[in-house]
N, C-alpha and C positions, 0 to 999 in steps of 0.2 A: 255640501253642508250649508253654503250660503242660500241655496234654493230652499232647503229644509227650514232654515231659520226665518226666511221671508214669509213663510206660510203660517208661522206661529201666531195664535190669537189668544190673548189673555181673557178668560171667561169671567164675567161678573154676573151675579144673580140678576135675572131679567126683571125681577120685581122692584129693583132699585130705580130703574129708568122707565120712561114712557116710550121712547124710541131708542134703539141701540145706537149710541153715538159713534161706535166703530163702523157703522154701516154706511156712512156718508161723509163726504168732504166737509160739510158744515158741522156734522157731529164731532169729527176729529178736531176741527178748528175750535169748537166750543171747549173741548177738553184741553187743548194746548193753551188757549187763551185763559181758561180758568186757572190752570196751574201757574201761568205767568203772573196773573193778577193777584191771586191769593198769596203767592210768595212775596209779591211786592208790597201789598197793603194789609195783609192779614184777613182771616176769615170774617171777623166781626164787621169790617168795613166793606167787604165784598158784597156786591149786589148784581143781579142779572142785568139791571140797567147799565151799570158800569161795564160789565162784561160785553154786552151788545155793542156799546160805543167803541170799545177797544178792538173788537173783531170786525167791525163794519157790518153788523147785522141788526136785528131787531130783538127787543125783549120777548116779544111773542114767539119768535123762532126758538129762543132758548127754552121757553116753557113747553115747547113741543117735545123736548127731550127729557126734561126734568121738571117735576112739579114744585120743587123747592131747592134752595141752596144747600139745605141739610142733605138731601138725597144726592146732590152733586158731590158733596164732600165724601159721603159714603162711597160713591162710585169710584172716585179717584183713589181713596184709601184702600178699597178692596182690590182695585187694579194693582196697586203697589204690592199687596200681600200675594196676589196671584203671580206677579212678576218675581217676587222673592222665592216662591216655591219653584217656579221655572228655573231660577238660578241654582237652587239647591239640587234639583233633579239632574241638571247638567254637571254641576260642580262636584257631586259625590259619586259620579259614575266611575267604576273601576277602582274604587278605594275599598279594599277588603277589610281592613282593620276597623272595627267600630270606634275605637278610641280616636284614630286618625279622621274618621268620618265626622265624629262629633266636633273635633277641633276645627275641621274645615267648615262644618255647618255654622258654628259659632262665629267664625271669621266672616262668612257671608252675611250673617244676620247683623253683625256689629260694625263692620268696617266702613270706612268712608266710601260713599257711593260715587261711582263714575257713570257717565252717560252711556246708555246702551243704544247703539245705532240701529238695532233690529226694529225699534219702535220709534219711527220718525216723528210721530205726533205727541210724544211724551218726553219731557225733559226730566229724567229720573233724578238728577241732582236737586232740582227745584222741588220735585215731588217728595223727595226724602226730607227736605227741610219742612215741608208742610206736614208730613206724617209726624215728624218729631214734635212740632209745635201745636198741631191742630187735631190730630187723629183721635185723641181721647174724647173729643166732642161727639163722635159718632155713636159711642155707647154710654157716655155720661149724660144721658138725656132721659126724659120721661117715657119715650117710645121704645126704649131698648128691649123690653120683654116682647112687645109685639113684633119688632123687627127681627129679633132673634128667632121667634117662632116662624117667621116668614123665610128664614134661612139667609139673612143678610150676611152673617159673619162666618159662613162656612169656609171662606178662603183663609181667614186668620186661623180658624180652628184646624184646618188641614195642615197649615204650615207648622203650627205647634205640635200636632200629632206626628208629623214626619220626623221631627227631631226627637220627640219623646220616645218614639220607637227605637231610635239608636241608643238612648239612655237605658231603656229596658234591656236591650241586647247586651249592654255592658254589665248592668247590674239588675237582674230580674227581680230582686227584692227591694229595689229602691221605690219608696212609696209616693214620691212627689214629682214625677217627671214633668207633668204639665205645668205645675207651679214653677218648677225650675226654669223651663223654657220661656214661659211668659215673663218671668222676672228678668231673665237675660235680655229679652227683646225690649221690654218697657224700660228697664234700667239703663240699657245702652243708649236709648233715646234721651233720657235725662242727662246722662254723662256727656253726650255729644253737645247738648244744649249748654250745659255748664261749662264745658271746655271753650265754647265760643263766647259765651256771655258772662259767666260767673266762675272764672277759672279757679278761684280759691275754694270752691266746693268740690273740686275733683283733683286729679293728679295728671298734669301734662308733663310727659317725659320726652325729652329730645331724642329723636332717632328710634322711638318705639311707639307703636299704636297701643298705648297703655290700656285703653278701654277693651279692645279685643283680647289682649293678653290677660287682663284681670278676669274677664268672664270665662275664658278658657280654663284658667287655673281654678276658678271657683267651681265650675261644673265638674271637672275631673276630680277635684278634691272632695266633692260630695259623694263620689261613687266608690264602690269597693274595687280594689285592685284585682 
């Protein structure tokens, strides 16, 4: 199993980057350093010049992999969605009940993230914080339609589709599966942010992951028994 996991590669649309950062030690260093730096100072303050100084490289070297910091943010966000789909694929194996699969899927999508040792060049805990605070910038932009046509967001769409299929299995007449899944994902991000920074806007319950339980109950409550 360890040998199988060591060969796993999260695929990101090749149109996002100029050179695949997963193909070289420097590229992986750029990804690792970007996640560290964006998590530390935020995307608005992040620049390739600061990144190059942090990783002991040159700004020109970074530009050989990405033509803009926007595309770098797209890359790490799509990597995250690909990683989440990989977690779903493994996590839902051998669960026959669609209701139990949906509850498990929602847990995976909403729970507090732990670091995955399978991918040594990515700190998934830091990346999760970036996705929570910064990921909406990849589609709340003027180029969203062009980038959507180029297939940038397939990883996110595939993730939503995978869980939507479970919802339809439970209730074939339910009309809003994609809306429900994307609401759960995006809503959970807001609630995690609120729990850490604005706790009076959410409900923090000792001994319970209230966010996961809330969205599990909400989803199953929407569907026919």
